[in-house]
C-alpha positions as CSV (number, residue, x, y, z in Angstrom):
1,M,28.5,22.9,23.2
2,V,26.0,25.5,24.2
3,G,24.0,24.7,21.0
4,F,24.2,21.0,21.6
5,G,22.8,21.6,25.2
6,R,19.9,23.5,23.8
7,N,19.0,20.9,21.4
8,K,19.2,18.2,24.1
9,I,16.8,20.4,26.3
10,S,14.4,20.8,23.4
11,T,14.5,17.0,22.6
12,L,13.6,16.4,26.3
13,K,10.7,18.9,26.2
14,I,9.3,17.1,23.2
15,I,9.6,13.7,24.9
16,R,7.9,15.1,28.1
17,N,5.3,17.1,26.0
18,K,2.1,16.4,28.1
19,N,-0.1,18.1,25.5
20,F,0.9,15.6,23.1
21,W,-0.3,12.6,25.3
22,K,-3.6,14.6,26.0
23,D,-4.4,15.0,22.3
24,V,-3.0,11.7,21.0
25,D,-5.3,9.4,19.0
26,Y,-4.7,6.3,21.0
27,I,-6.5,4.1,18.5
28,I,-3.9,4.8,15.9
29,W,-1.2,4.0,18.4
30,I,-2.6,0.8,20.0
31,V,-4.0,-1.1,17.0
32,P,-0.7,-1.3,15.0
33,L,1.2,-2.2,18.2
34,I,-1.2,-5.0,18.9
35,L,-0.9,-6.2,15.4
36,V,3.0,-6.0,15.6
37,H,3.2,-8.1,18.8
38,L,0.8,-10.7,17.5
39,S,2.8,-11.1,14.3
40,C,6.0,-11.5,16.4
41,F,4.5,-14.7,17.7
42,L,3.3,-15.8,14.2
43,I,6.8,-15.0,12.6
44,A,8.5,-17.0,15.4
45,S,6.1,-19.9,14.8
46,T,6.9,-20.0,11.1
47,Q,10.6,-20.1,11.9
48,R,10.8,-22.2,15.0
49,N,13.5,-24.9,15.1
50,L,15.4,-22.9,12.6
51,G,17.4,-20.5,15.0
52,I,16.1,-17.5,13.1
53,T,15.2,-14.3,14.9
54,D,13.3,-12.3,12.4
55,W,10.6,-11.9,15.0
56,Y,13.0,-10.0,17.2
57,Q,14.0,-7.7,14.3
58,H,10.4,-7.2,13.5
59,A,9.7,-6.0,17.1
60,I,12.8,-3.7,17.1
61,I,11.9,-2.0,13.9
62,A,8.3,-1.5,15.3
63,Y,9.8,0.2,18.4
64,I,12.1,2.4,16.3
65,G,9.1,3.2,14.0
66,S,7.0,4.1,17.0
67,L,9.5,6.6,18.2
68,T,9.9,8.1,14.8
69,A,6.1,8.5,14.5
70,Y,6.1,10.2,17.9
71,F,8.5,13.0,16.7
72,L,6.7,13.2,13.3
73,A,3.4,13.6,15.1
74,Q,4.6,16.9,16.5
75,L,5.6,18.3,13.1
76,P,3.1,20.3,11.2
77,L,2.7,18.7,7.7
78,Q,2.6,22.2,6.0
79,D,6.2,22.6,7.1
80,L,7.1,19.7,4.8
81,R,5.5,21.4,1.7
82,K,8.7,23.1,0.6
83,Y,10.7,20.0,0.5
84,I,8.2,18.0,-1.6
85,K,9.7,18.6,-5.0
86,P,13.2,17.9,-4.0
87,I,12.1,14.6,-2.2
88,Y,10.1,13.6,-5.2
89,F,13.0,14.0,-7.7
90,L,15.4,12.4,-5.2
91,T,13.1,9.4,-5.0
92,I,13.0,9.1,-8.8
93,L,16.8,9.3,-8.9
94,I,17.1,6.5,-6.3
95,L,14.6,4.3,-8.1
96,L,16.7,4.7,-11.3
97,Y,19.7,3.9,-9.4
98,V,18.1,0.7,-7.9
99,N,17.2,-0.5,-11.4
100,F,20.8,-0.2,-12.6
101,S,22.9,-0.9,-9.4
102,G,20.5,-2.3,-6.8
103,T,20.8,-5.5,-4.9
104,S,19.0,-8.5,-6.4
105,A,17.1,-11.2,-4.7
106,L,14.4,-13.8,-5.7
107,G,14.7,-12.6,-9.2
108,A,14.1,-8.9,-8.5
109,Q,16.3,-5.9,-8.2
110,R,14.5,-3.9,-5.5
111,W,17.0,-3.2,-2.8
112,L,19.9,-1.0,-1.7
113,S,22.5,-2.4,0.7
114,F,24.0,-0.1,3.5
115,A,26.3,-1.7,6.1
116,G,24.5,-5.1,5.7
117,L,21.1,-3.5,5.8
118,Y,18.8,-3.9,2.9
119,V,16.4,-1.0,2.2
120,Q,13.6,-1.1,-0.3
121,P,13.2,2.4,-1.7
122,S,9.9,1.7,-3.5
123,E,8.4,1.6,0.0
124,F,9.5,5.3,0.7
125,A,8.4,6.1,-3.0
126,K,4.8,5.6,-1.9
127,L,5.0,8.4,0.7
128,A,6.8,10.6,-1.8
129,L,3.9,10.1,-4.2
130,I,1.4,10.8,-1.6
131,F,2.9,14.2,-0.6
132,V,3.4,15.3,-4.1
133,L,-0.1,14.4,-5.2
134,A,-1.5,16.1,-2.1
135,S,0.4,19.3,-3.1
136,I,-1.1,19.2,-6.5
137,L,-4.6,18.1,-5.8
138,D,-5.4,20.6,-3.0
139,R,-5.4,23.3,-5.5
140,T,-7.1,21.4,-8.2
141,R,-10.7,21.7,-9.1
142,F,-11.8,19.2,-11.7
143,S,-13.6,20.9,-14.6
144,D,-12.3,18.8,-17.5
145,L,-10.0,15.8,-18.2
146,S,-6.9,18.1,-18.5
147,H,-6.7,18.4,-14.8
148,L,-5.8,14.7,-14.7
149,I,-2.7,15.1,-16.7
150,K,-0.4,16.4,-13.9
151,P,-1.5,13.8,-11.2
152,L,-1.2,10.9,-13.8
153,L,2.2,12.1,-14.9
154,V,3.7,12.4,-11.5
155,S,2.3,9.0,-10.7
156,F,3.6,7.4,-13.9
157,F,7.4,7.8,-13.3
158,P,7.6,6.0,-10.0
159,W,5.2,3.5,-11.1
160,I,7.1,2.3,-14.2
161,L,10.5,2.4,-12.3
162,V,9.0,0.1,-9.6
163,F,7.2,-2.1,-12.3
164,I,10.4,-2.9,-14.3
165,Q,12.3,-4.0,-11.1
166,P,10.0,-6.1,-11.3
167,D,7.7,-5.5,-8.5
168,L,4.1,-5.8,-9.8
169,G,2.4,-5.7,-6.3
170,T,4.0,-2.4,-5.1
171,S,3.4,-0.8,-8.5
172,L,-0.4,-1.6,-8.1
173,V,-0.3,0.2,-4.7
174,F,0.7,3.4,-6.6
175,G,-2.4,3.1,-8.6
176,A,-4.6,2.7,-5.5
177,I,-3.1,5.7,-3.9
178,L,-3.8,7.8,-7.0
179,L,-7.2,6.7,-7.3
180,G,-8.1,7.2,-3.7
181,M,-6.7,10.7,-3.7
182,L,-8.3,11.8,-6.9
183,Y,-11.7,10.7,-5.7
184,W,-11.1,12.5,-2.3
185,S,-10.1,15.8,-4.0
186,G,-13.5,15.8,-5.8
187,M,-13.0,14.0,-9.2
188,P,-16.3,13.0,-10.4
189,Y,-16.9,9.2,-9.8
190,E,-17.6,8.8,-13.6
191,W,-14.0,9.8,-14.4
192,A,-12.9,7.1,-11.8
193,F,-14.9,4.5,-13.6
194,I,-13.3,5.6,-17.0
195,I,-9.9,5.2,-15.5
196,L,-10.6,1.7,-14.1
197,A,-12.3,0.7,-17.2
198,T,-8.9,0.6,-18.9
199,F,-8.2,-2.7,-17.0
200,V,-11.4,-4.2,-18.4
201,T,-10.4,-3.0,-21.9
202,G,-7.1,-4.7,-21.5
203,V,-8.6,-8.0,-20.5
204,L,-11.2,-7.9,-23.2
205,S,-8.5,-7.3,-25.9
206,Y,-6.7,-10.5,-24.8
207,L,-9.6,-12.7,-24.1
208,Y,-12.6,-11.5,-26.1
209,Q,-11.8,-8.8,-28.7
210,F,-15.4,-8.8,-30.2
211,G,-16.6,-7.3,-26.8
212,L,-14.6,-4.3,-27.5
213,F,-17.0,-3.2,-30.2
214,I,-19.7,-2.8,-27.4
215,W,-17.4,-1.8,-24.5
216,I,-15.5,1.0,-26.0
217,P,-18.7,2.8,-27.3
218,I,-20.1,2.5,-23.8
219,I,-17.0,4.3,-22.3
220,G,-17.3,7.0,-25.0
221,F,-21.0,7.7,-24.1
222,L,-20.2,7.8,-20.4
223,S,-17.4,10.2,-21.2
224,Y,-19.6,12.5,-23.3
225,K,-22.3,12.6,-20.5
226,S,-20.0,13.2,-17.7
227,L,-17.7,15.8,-19.2
228,P,-18.7,19.5,-18.5
229,N,-17.1,21.1,-21.6
230,Q,-15.2,20.2,-24.8
231,K,-17.3,17.1,-24.8
232,K,-16.6,16.0,-28.3
233,L,-12.9,16.5,-28.4
234,L,-12.3,14.8,-25.0
235,T,-14.7,12.0,-25.7
236,L,-12.6,11.3,-28.9
237,F,-9.6,11.3,-26.9
238,V,-11.0,8.8,-24.4
239,V,-12.1,6.4,-27.2
240,F,-8.6,6.8,-28.8
241,F,-7.0,6.0,-25.5
242,H,-9.0,2.9,-24.8
243,S,-8.5,1.8,-28.3
244,L,-4.6,2.2,-27.7
245,I,-4.9,0.1,-24.6
246,A,-6.8,-2.5,-26.5
247,K,-4.1,-2.5,-29.2
248,I,-1.0,-2.8,-26.8
249,S,-2.4,-5.0,-24.0
250,P,-1.8,-8.3,-25.8
251,W,1.7,-7.4,-26.4
252,F,2.1,-6.3,-22.9
253,W,0.9,-9.7,-21.5
254,E,3.1,-11.7,-23.8
255,T,6.2,-9.5,-23.8
256,V,6.5,-7.4,-20.8
257,L,5.0,-9.6,-18.1
258,R,7.2,-12.4,-16.9
259,D,6.1,-16.0,-16.9
260,Y,5.6,-16.1,-13.1
261,Q,3.6,-12.8,-13.1
262,R,1.3,-14.1,-15.7
263,D,0.9,-17.4,-13.7
264,R,0.1,-15.4,-10.6
265,L,-2.6,-13.3,-12.3
266,I,-4.2,-16.5,-13.8
267,L,-3.8,-19.4,-11.4
268,F,-5.8,-17.9,-8.6
269,I,-8.9,-18.7,-10.6
270,N,-7.9,-22.4,-10.5
271,P,-4.8,-23.1,-8.6
272,S,-5.1,-26.8,-8.8
273,K,-4.0,-26.6,-12.5
274,D,-0.4,-26.2,-11.3
275,P,-0.5,-27.5,-7.6
276,L,3.3,-27.9,-7.4
277,G,4.3,-24.7,-9.3
278,G,2.3,-21.4,-9.5
279,G,-0.7,-22.6,-7.4
280,Y,1.3,-24.1,-4.7
281,H,1.3,-21.0,-2.4
282,M,-2.3,-20.4,-2.6
283,L,-3.4,-24.0,-2.2
284,Q,-1.3,-24.5,1.0
285,S,-2.4,-21.2,2.4
286,K,-6.1,-22.2,2.1
287,I,-5.4,-25.5,3.6
288,G,-3.6,-23.9,6.5
289,I,-6.4,-21.4,7.1
290,G,-9.1,-24.0,6.8
291,S,-7.3,-26.3,9.3
292,G,-7.5,-23.7,12.0
293,G,-11.2,-24.3,12.4
294,L,-13.0,-22.0,14.8
295,I,-10.4,-21.4,17.6
296,G,-7.1,-22.6,15.9
297,S,-4.4,-24.8,17.1
298,G,-2.9,-22.2,19.4
299,L,0.0,-19.9,19.0
300,M,3.2,-21.6,18.1
301,Q,1.3,-24.9,17.7
302,G,0.5,-24.8,14.0
303,Q,1.7,-28.1,12.4
304,L,1.6,-26.9,8.7
305,T,3.3,-23.7,9.8
306,K,6.0,-25.8,11.8
307,L,6.6,-28.0,8.8
308,K,7.0,-25.0,6.5
309,F,4.5,-26.0,3.9
310,I,4.4,-22.4,2.7
311,P,7.8,-21.0,1.7
312,E,8.5,-17.5,3.0
313,Q,5.3,-17.6,5.1
314,H,6.6,-15.0,7.6
315,T,6.2,-12.3,4.9
316,D,3.3,-12.2,2.5
317,F,1.5,-15.2,3.8
318,I,1.5,-14.4,7.5
319,F,-2.3,-14.4,7.5
320,S,-2.3,-18.1,6.7
321,A,-0.2,-18.7,10.0
322,L,-2.8,-16.6,11.7
323,G,-5.7,-18.6,10.4
324,E,-4.2,-22.0,11.4
325,E,-3.0,-20.9,14.8
326,S,-5.9,-18.6,16.0
327,G,-8.7,-19.9,13.9
328,F,-11.8,-18.0,12.6
329,L,-12.2,-16.1,15.8
330,G,-8.5,-14.9,15.5
331,T,-8.8,-13.8,12.0
332,L,-12.1,-12.1,12.7
333,L,-10.4,-10.2,15.6
334,V,-7.6,-9.0,13.4
335,L,-10.2,-7.9,10.6
336,F,-12.0,-5.9,13.3
337,L,-8.8,-4.2,14.4
338,F,-8.0,-3.2,10.8
339,F,-11.6,-2.0,10.5
340,I,-11.5,0.4,13.4
341,F,-8.0,1.5,12.4
342,I,-9.1,2.4,8.9
343,F,-12.3,4.0,10.2
344,R,-10.3,6.2,12.6
345,L,-7.9,7.2,9.6
346,I,-11.0,8.3,7.5
347,K,-12.3,10.3,10.4
348,I,-8.9,12.1,10.8
349,A,-9.0,12.8,7.1
350,I,-12.6,14.3,7.4
351,Q,-11.6,16.5,10.4
352,A,-8.3,17.5,9.1
353,R,-7.2,21.2,9.4
354,S,-6.5,21.6,5.7
355,D,-7.1,20.0,2.3
356,F,-3.5,19.2,2.1
357,E,-3.4,17.3,5.4
358,S,-6.7,15.6,4.6
359,L,-5.3,14.4,1.2
360,I,-2.1,13.0,2.8
361,V,-4.2,11.0,5.3
362,I,-6.4,9.7,2.7
363,G,-3.5,8.7,0.5
364,I,-2.0,6.8,3.5
365,T,-5.5,5.3,4.1
366,S,-5.8,4.2,0.5
367,M,-2.4,2.6,0.7
368,F,-3.4,0.6,3.8
369,I,-6.8,-0.4,2.5
370,F,-5.5,-1.8,-0.7
371,Q,-2.6,-3.8,0.9
372,I,-5.0,-5.1,3.5
373,M,-7.6,-6.3,1.1
374,V,-5.2,-7.6,-1.6
375,N,-3.1,-9.6,0.9
376,I,-6.0,-11.2,2.7
377,F,-7.7,-11.9,-0.7
378,M,-4.5,-13.6,-1.8
379,T,-4.1,-15.8,1.2
380,I,-7.7,-17.1,1.2
381,G,-7.6,-17.7,-2.6
382,L,-9.9,-14.8,-3.8
383,G,-7.1,-12.8,-5.6
384,P,-3.8,-13.4,-7.3
385,V,-0.4,-13.7,-5.7
386,T,1.0,-10.2,-6.0
387,G,3.7,-10.0,-3.2
388,I,1.9,-7.4,-1.2
389,P,2.7,-7.5,2.5
390,L,0.0,-7.4,5.3
391,P,0.6,-4.0,7.2
392,F,2.3,-4.3,10.5
393,M,2.1,-8.0,10.3
394,S,4.3,-9.3,7.4
395,Y,8.0,-9.4,8.1
396,G,9.7,-6.6,6.1
397,R,11.8,-4.1,7.8
398,T,11.5,-1.2,5.3
399,A,7.7,-1.7,4.8
400,L,7.1,-1.8,8.6
401,F,9.1,1.3,9.2
402,V,7.4,3.2,6.4
403,N,4.0,2.1,7.9
404,F,5.1,3.8,11.3
405,I,6.3,6.9,9.5
406,S,2.8,7.1,7.8
407,L,1.2,6.8,11.2
408,G,3.3,9.8,12.4
409,F,2.0,11.9,9.6
410,C,-1.7,10.8,10.2
411,L,-1.2,11.6,14.0
412,S,0.2,15.0,13.1
413,A,-3.0,15.8,11.1
414,S,-5.1,14.5,13.9
415,R,-3.6,16.7,16.6
416,R,-3.8,19.8,14.5
417,G,-7.4,18.9,13.7
418,Q,-8.3,18.5,17.4
419,S,-6.7,21.9,18.2
420,I,-8.9,23.6,15.7
421,R,-12.0,22.0,17.1
422,K,-11.2,23.0,20.6
423,N,-10.7,26.6,19.7
424,L,-14.1,26.9,17.8
């Protein structure tokens, strides 16, 4: 009982910690909560007359997530370093379990069920990858391509396990996190181009194979110019790797990707080719956003939203409801809020106390940037439908909770960075 009493007292001290509220970064707190409360109206609007209370659950998860972020903000990130390897391997084991015994819905096996609650482990896997990459990259000084092996290897296992669920959208987020953290840790931008060029190689191998005879030599030349040592050997490796990508990409497209995934990646170019199938979501989303005009129809007043022209609009296509009900000015305001939020995260990464903390913040920032851009591009017809949610706005309990956990880690780095500057 004595021990319990001490824990209770220490918890109360944490809650009443005045120094925390003195040093807290209010932008990181306020912007997500504004977005959450706005999205509650939009979620309720997409489900009005149906008796569904997902908006209520969205708010509850946000409040629980805020409280979790508050406690995590007071925990030095360095203290978590000793748990990184066990957490990473546990994450891999859970993802394996999901692929064999997880709960299926909408043609994918992505969830675990606990007492009626569904948890998506791939969302937590993003944070696990960020921490393990930060622990590797804060000690890495890029002098040759061999330094890429370990980061690529630890990223590959969660990526492939999520991809085969199948969850193409979340698997792409892993790639964005990896590239963002590699760049921040000092990887030459030419190397980033060589990695990204594999996508171009894959597309050319399927659509225009003759172009590979020009493209791959260009990649080899850039590799030779950017590599500091062992130029010939590593250039041959890069050329071989891109040639291998060119060989397996057509097989990957035809055999590994499912029909609906291929449709999503193609139909955004011309969704009218299949207006009642793969292009339906995108066409209706564009119509909904366009119908909002300058100021929109008003919250809870959108007719296309009310008539449910877009299935599951409260999740990945919540931005279309925003466009219809708040118009161009409302979407502009949300974009501005996202901009100052991302700008603040980058500033925290720059001012972080250590490279480890800076890399964690930039990994989280890369995750948010990629998800925001891909989701908005998807809803306005400038990108394929990938199933990536809009942070803090799309309904999804696990994703929203992980977003607030991420904020807690960023707030921790922010507070420690401020304490260092005050002592200078």
